[in-house]
Backbone as a chain_set.jsonl record, in Angstrom:
{"seq": "VAQGLEIPQKVHFAYDLFPWWLRANKTSDAKSYIEFDNKSRIIVRAATPTALRGITATLLCIDEFAILKPSMQAEFWSSAAPVLATGGKCAIISTPMSDSDTFSSIWRGAERRTDENGNPLPEDQAAGANGFVAVFARLDEHPDRDAEWIRKERLKMGDDTRFDREYNLIFSG", "coords": {"N": [[9.778, -6.018, -11.29], [9.111, -8.742, -11.341], [8.263, -9.315, -8.712], [5.939, -7.801, -8.668], [4.387, -9.273, -10.372], [3.459, -11.304, -8.836], [1.18, -10.428, -7.687], [-1.105, -10.628, -9.517], [-1.31, -13.429, -9.383], [-2.102, -13.81, -6.746], [-4.537, -12.508, -6.857], [-5.908, -14.169, -8.66], [-6.023, -16.482, -7.073], [-7.623, -15.601, -4.894], [-9.924, -14.902, -6.329], [-10.734, -17.423, -7.299], [-11.684, -18.509, -4.972], [-14.014, -17.178, -4.486], [-17.599, -17.328, -4.241], [-19.662, -18.698, -6.871], [-21.668, -16.87, -7.662], [-20.634, -14.427, -7.144], [-18.596, -13.909, -8.832], [-17.188, -12.247, -11.636], [-17.046, -12.895, -15.096], [-13.987, -13.833, -16.557], [-12.4, -12.208, -19.229], [-9.957, -11.711, -20.346], [-6.774, -12.901, -19.532], [-3.816, -12.446, -18.409], [-0.274, -12.242, -17.595], [0.269, -9.685, -16.537], [-2.169, -8.426, -16.301], [-5.741, -8.664, -15.713], [-8.855, -9.004, -17.175], [-12.38, -8.437, -17.027], [-15.785, -9.433, -17.776], [-17.511, -7.471, -16.962], [-16.406, -5.112, -17.585], [-14.438, -4.264, -15.859], [-11.026, -4.236, -14.669], [-7.859, -5.528, -13.663], [-4.732, -4.291, -13.301], [-1.254, -4.706, -13.341], [1.644, -2.968, -12.704], [5.072, -2.07, -12.838], [6.678, 0.198, -10.624], [7.324, 3.166, -11.978], [8.274, 6.457, -13.099], [6.448, 6.973, -15.154], [4.508, 5.026, -15.071], [1.804, 5.259, -14.346], [0.683, 7.038, -16.059], [-1.951, 8.138, -18.08], [-3.853, 6.395, -17.105], [-7.008, 5.621, -15.657], [-8.23, 5.05, -12.541], [-10.198, 3.15, -10.285], [-9.485, 2.04, -7.9], [-6.344, 2.366, -6.66], [-3.658, 0.484, -5.831], [-0.758, 0.505, -4.042], [2.07, -1.191, -3.469], [4.595, -1.753, -1.072], [5.713, 0.844, -1.204], [7.566, 2.572, 0.093], [9.978, 1.353, -0.342], [10.981, 2.149, -2.724], [13.427, 4.396, -4.147], [13.81, 7.632, -2.656], [13.597, 9.815, -4.568], [12.314, 8.539, -6.695], [9.941, 7.808, -5.45], [8.757, 10.339, -5.105], [8.386, 11.192, -7.803], [6.749, 9.124, -8.79], [4.528, 9.395, -7.102], [3.682, 11.931, -7.872], [2.754, 11.355, -10.439], [0.605, 9.836, -9.751], [-1.305, 11.539, -8.722], [-3.068, 12.795, -10.753], [-4.459, 10.486, -11.527], [-5.864, 9.803, -9.231], [-7.378, 12.074, -8.95], [-9.692, 11.808, -10.383], [-11.532, 10.694, -8.774], [-10.797, 8.28, -7.799], [-9.705, 5.861, -5.366], [-7.016, 5.228, -3.047], [-4.765, 2.833, -1.832], [-2.029, 2.338, 0.157], [0.458, 0.15, 0.907], [3.057, -0.572, 2.961], [6.365, -1.198, 4.187], [8.03, 0.928, 6.368], [10.772, 3.097, 5.541], [12.58, 5.493, 5.417], [12.597, 8.472, 7.421], [12.071, 10.712, 6.068], [10.935, 10.663, 3.516], [8.625, 10.405, 0.699], [6.627, 8.512, 1.316], [6.749, 8.545, 4.138], [5.911, 11.172, 4.586], [3.267, 11.058, 3.627], [2.226, 9.169, 5.416], [2.554, 10.515, 7.889], [0.84, 12.672, 7.461], [-1.583, 11.314, 7.39], [-1.762, 10.502, 9.989], [-1.952, 12.918, 11.321], [-4.136, 14.915, 13.152], [-5.168, 17.449, 12.878], [-6.217, 20.348, 11.011], [-4.871, 22.422, 8.303], [-4.747, 24.857, 9.595], [-4.38, 24.27, 12.191], [-6.612, 23.524, 13.571], [-8.634, 21.155, 15.311], [-9.552, 18.07, 13.748], [-12.811, 16.756, 12.885], [-14.184, 14.557, 15.344], [-15.432, 12.22, 14.428], [-14.271, 11.72, 12.02], [-12.433, 9.55, 10.176], [-10.232, 9.727, 8.518], [-7.001, 11.257, 8.241], [-5.344, 14.495, 8.192], [-4.57, 14.657, 5.508], [-6.411, 13.176, 4.129], [-5.991, 10.466, 4.03], [-6.272, 7.311, 5.716], [-4.579, 6.118, 8.419], [-3.469, 2.955, 9.009], [-2.226, 0.682, 11.168], [-0.702, -2.361, 11.489], [0.017, -4.256, 14.095], [2.789, -6.282, 15.139], [2.364, -8.16, 17.202], [-0.311, -8.71, 16.948], [-0.758, -10.763, 15.238], [-1.737, -14.108, 15.321], [0.203, -16.142, 15.473], [2.506, -14.994, 16.382], [4.041, -14.891, 19.028], [5.734, -13.949, 22.129], [8.048, -15.559, 22.264], [8.475, -16.302, 19.583], [8.974, -13.756, 18.513], [11.338, -13.097, 19.916], [13.143, -15.018, 18.867], [13.165, -14.297, 16.133], [14.202, -11.722, 16.309], [16.782, -12.308, 17.189], [17.701, -13.778, 14.961], [17.738, -11.776, 12.991], [19.52, -9.965, 14.083], [19.93, -7.223, 14.327], [18.672, -4.558, 15.889], [17.577, -2.137, 14.918], [16.914, -2.697, 12.234], [15.157, -4.836, 12.669], [13.109, -3.521, 14.072], [12.232, -1.791, 12.071], [11.333, -3.589, 10.034], [9.523, -5.321, 11.375], [8.197, -3.937, 13.459], [7.489, -1.678, 12.228], [8.77, 0.859, 12.385], [9.84, 4.017, 11.524], [13.002, 4.852, 10.188], [15.846, 7.034, 10.674]], "CA": [[8.6, -6.448, -12.024], [8.769, -10.121, -10.961], [7.465, -9.288, -7.498], [4.631, -7.282, -9.028], [3.618, -10.302, -11.059], [2.848, -12.168, -7.827], [-0.13, -9.879, -7.34], [-2.176, -11.31, -10.242], [-1.461, -14.794, -8.862], [-2.906, -13.699, -5.522], [-5.897, -12.156, -7.284], [-6.483, -15.408, -9.193], [-6.303, -17.358, -5.936], [-8.792, -15.068, -4.193], [-11.057, -15.001, -7.249], [-11.17, -18.818, -7.329], [-12.377, -18.81, -3.71], [-15.312, -16.505, -4.465], [-18.735, -18.155, -4.695], [-19.946, -18.483, -8.291], [-22.546, -15.734, -7.89], [-19.885, -13.195, -6.921], [-17.547, -13.818, -9.847], [-17.391, -11.746, -12.996], [-16.332, -13.788, -16.006], [-12.736, -13.316, -17.101], [-12.339, -12.138, -20.691], [-8.528, -11.766, -20.655], [-6.058, -13.381, -18.368], [-2.399, -12.425, -18.743], [0.59, -12.091, -16.422], [0.248, -8.34, -15.97], [-3.526, -7.874, -16.176], [-6.919, -9.535, -15.812], [-10.036, -8.24, -17.567], [-13.627, -9.127, -16.736], [-16.871, -9.069, -18.694], [-18.22, -6.287, -16.463], [-15.545, -4.011, -18.027], [-13.408, -3.942, -14.878], [-9.768, -4.907, -14.919], [-6.786, -5.403, -12.69], [-3.487, -4.1, -14.042], [-0.053, -4.655, -12.507], [2.742, -2.264, -13.359], [6.22, -1.714, -12.007], [6.677, 1.615, -10.273], [8.219, 4.048, -12.727], [7.639, 7.781, -13.16], [5.403, 7.025, -16.177], [3.66, 3.827, -14.979], [0.381, 5.569, -14.17], [0.241, 8.021, -17.049], [-3.026, 7.711, -18.974], [-4.741, 5.42, -16.462], [-8.059, 6.042, -14.746], [-8.372, 3.925, -11.616], [-11.157, 3.199, -9.187], [-8.668, 1.752, -6.723], [-4.92, 2.247, -6.926], [-2.956, -0.166, -4.723], [0.688, 0.654, -4.158], [2.678, -2.108, -2.509], [5.977, -1.476, -0.676], [6.033, 2.156, -1.764], [8.75, 3.168, 0.727], [11.195, 0.674, -0.795], [11.509, 2.938, -3.848], [14.3, 5.504, -3.789], [12.988, 8.829, -2.401], [13.304, 10.593, -5.781], [11.337, 7.76, -7.453], [8.67, 7.959, -4.734], [8.197, 11.66, -5.408], [7.929, 11.203, -9.194], [5.628, 8.192, -8.915], [3.379, 9.993, -6.418], [3.208, 13.028, -8.733], [1.975, 10.783, -11.537], [-0.618, 9.247, -9.188], [-2.279, 12.592, -8.407], [-4.15, 12.889, -11.747], [-5.235, 9.237, -11.5], [-6.759, 9.875, -8.081], [-8.228, 13.263, -9.069], [-10.951, 11.436, -11.025], [-12.395, 10.096, -7.761], [-10.279, 6.985, -7.38], [-9.179, 5.695, -4.007], [-5.654, 4.719, -3.041], [-4.289, 2.096, -0.668], [-0.578, 2.182, 0.126], [0.884, -0.837, 1.886], [4.51, -0.507, 2.886], [7.289, -1.165, 5.304], [8.67, 2.247, 6.32], [12.227, 3.103, 5.392], [13.175, 6.746, 5.876], [11.693, 9.398, 8.094], [12.008, 11.949, 5.297], [10.589, 10.393, 2.119], [7.227, 10.671, 0.359], [5.769, 7.631, 2.105], [6.72, 9.078, 5.501], [5.082, 12.38, 4.558], [1.868, 10.63, 3.504], [1.865, 8.521, 6.688], [2.42, 11.553, 8.936], [-0.395, 13.419, 7.173], [-2.717, 10.461, 7.768], [-1.803, 10.477, 11.462], [-2.224, 14.255, 11.846], [-5.554, 15.104, 13.473], [-5.512, 18.867, 12.798], [-6.177, 20.873, 9.645], [-3.715, 23.279, 8.02], [-4.768, 25.995, 10.515], [-4.194, 23.773, 13.556], [-7.894, 23.201, 14.197], [-8.853, 19.698, 15.381], [-10.47, 17.463, 12.784], [-13.979, 16.193, 13.558], [-13.94, 13.281, 16.05], [-15.94, 11.078, 13.671], [-13.544, 11.615, 10.753], [-11.374, 8.531, 10.273], [-9.058, 10.143, 7.754], [-6.158, 12.307, 8.782], [-5.371, 15.797, 7.532], [-4.379, 14.527, 4.056], [-7.464, 12.344, 3.553], [-5.666, 9.055, 4.186], [-6.475, 6.689, 7.021], [-3.385, 5.357, 8.803], [-3.794, 1.677, 9.641], [-0.992, 0.033, 11.584], [-0.898, -3.745, 11.933], [1.087, -4.581, 15.041], [3.372, -7.616, 15.068], [1.769, -9.072, 18.189], [-1.707, -8.993, 16.614], [-0.778, -12.021, 14.486], [-1.892, -15.172, 16.318], [1.388, -16.991, 15.567], [3.66, -14.168, 16.738], [4.124, -14.707, 20.478], [6.987, -13.378, 22.609], [9.149, -16.452, 21.914], [8.697, -16.149, 18.143], [9.591, -12.442, 18.328], [12.71, -13.19, 20.433], [13.937, -15.78, 17.895], [13.308, -13.493, 14.916], [15.11, -10.622, 16.627], [18.124, -12.899, 17.204], [18.069, -14.105, 13.581], [18.032, -10.554, 12.247], [20.759, -9.473, 14.663], [20.035, -5.768, 14.288], [17.41, -4.05, 16.431], [17.009, -1.088, 14.053], [16.272, -3.364, 11.093], [14.014, -5.587, 13.183], [12.029, -2.568, 14.362], [11.701, -1.308, 10.796], [10.641, -4.658, 9.318], [8.455, -5.972, 12.135], [7.425, -2.992, 14.274], [7.157, -0.577, 11.321], [9.299, 2.107, 12.918], [10.602, 4.77, 10.534], [14.382, 5.102, 10.586], [16.314, 8.35, 10.273]], "C": [[8.164, -7.837, -11.574], [7.919, -10.156, -9.699], [6.059, -8.786, -7.784], [3.761, -8.318, -9.708], [3.046, -11.333, -10.094], [1.428, -11.702, -7.511], [-1.24, -10.51, -8.167], [-2.386, -12.746, -9.763], [-2.316, -14.793, -7.602], [-4.351, -13.357, -5.853], [-6.604, -13.393, -7.839], [-6.889, -16.342, -8.06], [-7.561, -16.9, -5.198], [-10.05, -15.209, -5.041], [-11.619, -16.426, -7.259], [-11.902, -19.237, -6.059], [-13.751, -18.141, -3.606], [-16.414, -17.497, -4.824], [-19.08, -17.768, -6.143], [-20.747, -17.217, -8.555], [-21.833, -14.393, -7.697], [-18.833, -12.942, -8.004], [-18.037, -13.132, -11.122], [-16.598, -12.695, -13.894], [-15.085, -13.104, -16.541], [-12.825, -13.313, -18.63], [-10.898, -12.149, -21.185], [-7.791, -12.095, -19.381], [-4.58, -13.48, -18.723], [-1.581, -12.223, -17.467], [0.442, -10.727, -15.76], [-1.137, -7.703, -15.895], [-4.572, -8.988, -16.247], [-8.08, -8.622, -16.177], [-11.269, -9.102, -17.356], [-14.736, -8.63, -17.654], [-17.692, -7.879, -18.204], [-17.421, -5.005, -16.731], [-14.521, -3.574, -16.976], [-12.14, -4.711, -15.215], [-8.802, -4.644, -13.772], [-5.496, -5.356, -13.5], [-2.342, -4.037, -13.038], [1.04, -3.973, -13.31], [3.862, -2.028, -12.359], [6.174, -0.21, -11.76], [7.761, 2.347, -11.044], [7.543, 5.417, -12.766], [6.49, 7.858, -14.164], [4.385, 5.888, -16.066], [2.166, 4.137, -14.927], [-0.162, 6.538, -15.207], [-0.841, 7.421, -17.944], [-4.001, 6.716, -18.369], [-5.805, 6.143, -15.643], [-8.325, 4.856, -13.841], [-9.465, 4.187, -10.591], [-10.432, 2.972, -7.873], [-7.231, 1.546, -7.178], [-4.271, 1.647, -5.687], [-1.467, -0.066, -4.985], [1.317, -0.183, -3.058], [4.154, -1.777, -2.313], [6.518, -0.189, -1.316], [7.336, 2.722, -1.208], [10.054, 2.508, 0.297], [11.812, 1.411, -1.989], [12.447, 4.022, -3.331], [13.437, 6.747, -3.589], [12.659, 9.643, -3.649], [12.26, 9.881, -6.639], [9.965, 7.847, -6.787], [7.996, 9.268, -5.119], [7.641, 11.711, -6.825], [6.702, 10.306, -9.385], [4.377, 8.796, -8.288], [2.819, 11.157, -7.224], [2.356, 12.493, -9.875], [0.677, 10.15, -11.037], [-1.701, 10.307, -8.958], [-3.384, 12.723, -9.454], [-5.038, 11.642, -11.782], [-6.274, 9.308, -10.386], [-7.718, 11.061, -8.148], [-9.571, 12.958, -9.714], [-11.906, 10.767, -10.047], [-11.936, 8.732, -7.301], [-9.771, 7.012, -5.951], [-7.787, 5.098, -4.105], [-5.367, 4.0, -1.731], [-2.786, 1.91, -0.837], [-0.215, 1.235, 1.261], [2.401, -0.846, 1.834], [5.175, -0.668, 4.239], [7.942, 0.21, 5.25], [10.175, 2.116, 6.147], [12.806, 4.356, 6.033], [12.121, 7.602, 6.558], [11.489, 10.674, 7.282], [11.707, 11.701, 3.814], [9.098, 10.65, 1.894], [6.285, 9.788, 1.164], [5.636, 8.136, 3.532], [5.812, 10.306, 5.586], [3.596, 12.025, 4.47], [1.394, 10.015, 4.816], [1.638, 9.56, 7.781], [1.154, 12.388, 8.716], [-1.636, 12.631, 7.55], [-2.868, 10.39, 9.285], [-2.207, 11.827, 12.063], [-3.729, 14.487, 12.003], [-5.956, 16.575, 13.538], [-5.449, 19.309, 11.341], [-4.981, 21.803, 9.479], [-3.643, 24.5, 8.927], [-4.589, 25.565, 11.972], [-5.48, 23.435, 14.28], [-8.089, 21.687, 14.222], [-9.829, 19.231, 14.302], [-11.67, 16.908, 13.538], [-13.673, 14.818, 14.154], [-14.356, 12.078, 15.222], [-15.254, 10.897, 12.316], [-12.394, 10.635, 10.923], [-10.093, 8.986, 9.597], [-8.3, 11.247, 8.469], [-6.245, 13.56, 7.941], [-5.242, 15.697, 6.012], [-5.416, 13.629, 3.387], [-7.183, 10.856, 3.604], [-5.972, 8.583, 5.6], [-5.236, 5.843, 7.315], [-3.836, 4.096, 9.542], [-2.483, 0.967, 9.924], [-1.316, -1.367, 12.089], [0.281, -4.125, 12.817], [1.517, -6.036, 14.92], [2.662, -8.591, 16.007], [0.28, -9.332, 17.962], [-1.848, -10.29, 15.828], [-0.822, -13.171, 15.48], [-0.669, -16.081, 16.473], [2.638, -16.239, 16.006], [3.67, -13.873, 18.239], [5.515, -14.191, 20.858], [8.188, -14.247, 22.223], [9.476, -16.347, 20.426], [9.436, -14.838, 17.876], [11.047, -12.468, 18.792], [13.62, -13.892, 19.422], [14.175, -14.977, 16.617], [14.283, -12.341, 15.133], [16.559, -11.123, 16.633], [18.601, -13.229, 15.793], [18.493, -12.864, 12.808], [19.302, -9.9, 12.77], [20.924, -7.969, 14.694], [18.687, -5.198, 14.722], [16.767, -2.984, 15.554], [16.281, -1.713, 12.871], [15.048, -4.158, 11.544], [12.837, -4.646, 13.419], [11.415, -2.009, 13.09], [10.826, -2.374, 10.134], [9.439, -5.213, 10.061], [7.602, -5.019, 12.962], [7.061, -1.739, 13.504], [7.55, 0.784, 11.886], [10.153, 2.764, 11.842], [12.017, 5.006, 11.055], [14.82, 6.458, 10.04], [17.047, 8.338, 8.97]], "O": [[6.967, -8.088, -11.437], [6.965, -10.929, -9.612], [5.091, -9.285, -7.21], [2.534, -8.251, -9.631], [2.227, -12.159, -10.496], [0.58, -12.501, -7.113], [-2.253, -10.908, -7.591], [-3.518, -13.229, -9.739], [-3.156, -15.673, -7.414], [-5.278, -13.852, -5.212], [-7.768, -13.637, -7.522], [-7.973, -16.924, -8.087], [-8.451, -17.701, -4.912], [-11.109, -15.588, -4.54], [-12.835, -16.616, -7.231], [-12.655, -20.21, -6.067], [-14.555, -18.494, -2.743], [-16.192, -18.407, -5.622], [-18.817, -16.645, -6.573], [-20.53, -16.554, -9.569], [-22.373, -13.344, -8.051], [-18.253, -11.858, -8.064], [-19.134, -13.395, -11.614], [-15.577, -13.236, -13.47], [-15.123, -11.937, -16.93], [-13.267, -14.286, -19.24], [-10.637, -12.55, -22.319], [-8.139, -11.627, -18.297], [-4.141, -14.488, -19.277], [-2.143, -12.053, -16.385], [0.487, -10.633, -14.534], [-1.263, -6.555, -15.469], [-4.326, -10.079, -16.759], [-8.268, -7.577, -15.553], [-11.222, -10.326, -17.485], [-14.641, -7.549, -18.234], [-18.492, -7.334, -18.964], [-17.722, -3.948, -16.175], [-13.804, -2.597, -17.195], [-12.17, -5.701, -15.946], [-8.926, -3.671, -13.028], [-5.204, -6.26, -14.283], [-2.457, -3.384, -12.001], [1.325, -4.351, -14.447], [3.614, -1.813, -11.173], [5.688, 0.553, -12.594], [8.954, 2.171, -10.794], [6.348, 5.517, -12.49], [5.633, 8.732, -14.037], [3.482, 5.8, -16.897], [1.354, 3.351, -15.415], [-1.36, 6.823, -15.219], [-0.671, 6.334, -18.496], [-4.897, 6.239, -19.066], [-5.524, 7.162, -15.011], [-8.617, 3.763, -14.326], [-9.626, 5.304, -10.099], [-10.719, 3.62, -6.866], [-6.942, 0.659, -7.982], [-4.328, 2.239, -4.609], [-0.977, -0.501, -6.027], [1.123, 0.079, -1.87], [4.877, -1.547, -3.283], [7.613, -0.154, -1.879], [8.129, 3.292, -1.957], [11.129, 3.052, 0.549], [13.014, 1.311, -2.235], [12.284, 4.509, -2.212], [12.431, 6.909, -4.279], [11.532, 10.121, -3.777], [11.412, 10.533, -7.246], [8.946, 7.948, -7.47], [6.803, 9.296, -5.421], [6.54, 12.22, -7.035], [5.742, 10.685, -10.056], [3.292, 8.723, -8.866], [1.604, 11.352, -7.258], [1.35, 13.102, -10.24], [-0.253, 9.949, -11.818], [-2.89, 9.991, -8.998], [-4.555, 12.759, -9.078], [-6.238, 11.741, -12.039], [-7.426, 8.919, -10.578], [-8.753, 11.06, -7.482], [-10.5, 13.759, -9.609], [-12.981, 10.319, -10.445], [-12.611, 8.089, -6.496], [-9.451, 8.07, -5.407], [-7.421, 4.527, -5.132], [-5.689, 4.5, -0.653], [-2.328, 1.386, -1.852], [-0.537, 1.483, 2.423], [2.979, -1.1, 0.778], [4.62, -0.32, 5.281], [8.375, 0.629, 4.177], [10.771, 1.124, 6.567], [13.452, 4.281, 7.078], [10.923, 7.472, 6.306], [10.824, 11.605, 7.736], [12.174, 12.448, 2.955], [8.395, 11.07, 2.814], [5.254, 10.259, 1.644], [4.535, 8.157, 4.082], [5.044, 10.459, 6.536], [2.768, 12.623, 5.158], [0.29, 10.304, 5.277], [0.649, 9.496, 8.512], [0.479, 12.763, 9.674], [-2.633, 13.209, 7.983], [-3.976, 10.236, 9.798], [-2.737, 11.884, 13.173], [-4.494, 14.269, 11.063], [-6.954, 16.922, 14.168], [-4.725, 18.724, 10.535], [-4.174, 21.958, 10.396], [-2.587, 25.125, 9.027], [-4.639, 26.396, 12.879], [-5.459, 23.097, 15.463], [-7.745, 21.006, 13.256], [-10.804, 19.915, 13.989], [-11.556, 16.614, 14.728], [-12.982, 14.01, 13.533], [-13.718, 11.028, 15.293], [-15.625, 10.008, 11.549], [-11.486, 10.865, 11.723], [-8.996, 8.665, 10.053], [-8.875, 12.057, 9.198], [-7.114, 13.679, 7.078], [-5.75, 16.56, 5.296], [-5.307, 13.351, 2.193], [-8.051, 10.055, 3.256], [-5.934, 9.361, 6.553], [-4.892, 4.952, 6.538], [-4.503, 4.174, 10.574], [-1.715, 0.685, 9.004], [-2.114, -1.532, 13.012], [1.403, -4.293, 12.339], [0.702, -6.913, 14.632], [2.393, -9.731, 15.627], [-0.33, -10.098, 18.708], [-2.938, -10.858, 15.759], [-0.01, -13.204, 16.405], [-0.521, -16.73, 17.509], [3.729, -16.808, 15.997], [3.354, -12.764, 18.67], [6.372, -14.019, 19.991], [9.245, -13.712, 21.886], [10.649, -16.309, 20.057], [10.402, -14.805, 17.113], [11.909, -11.908, 18.116], [14.727, -13.429, 19.148], [15.284, -14.984, 16.082], [15.087, -12.021, 14.257], [17.456, -10.439, 16.14], [19.762, -12.993, 15.456], [19.474, -12.886, 12.066], [20.078, -9.34, 11.995], [21.994, -7.487, 15.065], [17.688, -5.335, 14.017], [15.542, -2.928, 15.452], [15.166, -1.311, 12.54], [14.017, -4.149, 10.87], [11.71, -4.934, 13.017], [10.207, -1.778, 13.034], [9.702, -2.087, 9.723], [8.431, -5.546, 9.437], [6.41, -5.263, 13.15], [6.409, -0.841, 14.037], [6.765, 1.733, 11.866], [11.077, 2.148, 11.31], [12.205, 5.323, 12.229], [14.249, 6.968, 9.076], [17.501, 9.384, 8.507]]}, "num_chains": 1, "name": "protein.A"}
């Protein structure tokens, strides 16, 4: 839960950087939620099998989804389906862990460029077979992550498999 409470702090920071004409007025401001006068709100909840029950979301953001135990991922994702069935969108941001968990399945479906019958998806369709768009941020795309930085980090971590998982986002078996 403590890590999840960092998200409202980041939202507050970003909100404070918005120009005045882009800001909605805050009507409630607590550790686990922010409400605005335009009736929108940002809610932070820990991932539990019941965390999403009864919520209607325009945008569901799931951070570090793959860190959850595989059984928890499956239950949490099942509870997300009704939330998203109302037309909401979902963004999942995560370091991969296993090659056989729910996050891996969602990622592979986003990468798959054929439908359930094996027919190619339209060239102009960004989303994969499951409707998600797979976006991979490579380590070397960060302006401060040159070859020397990567070498030092790899030495600090001391384990190539863990380094590849954490920095190169390679799923492990």
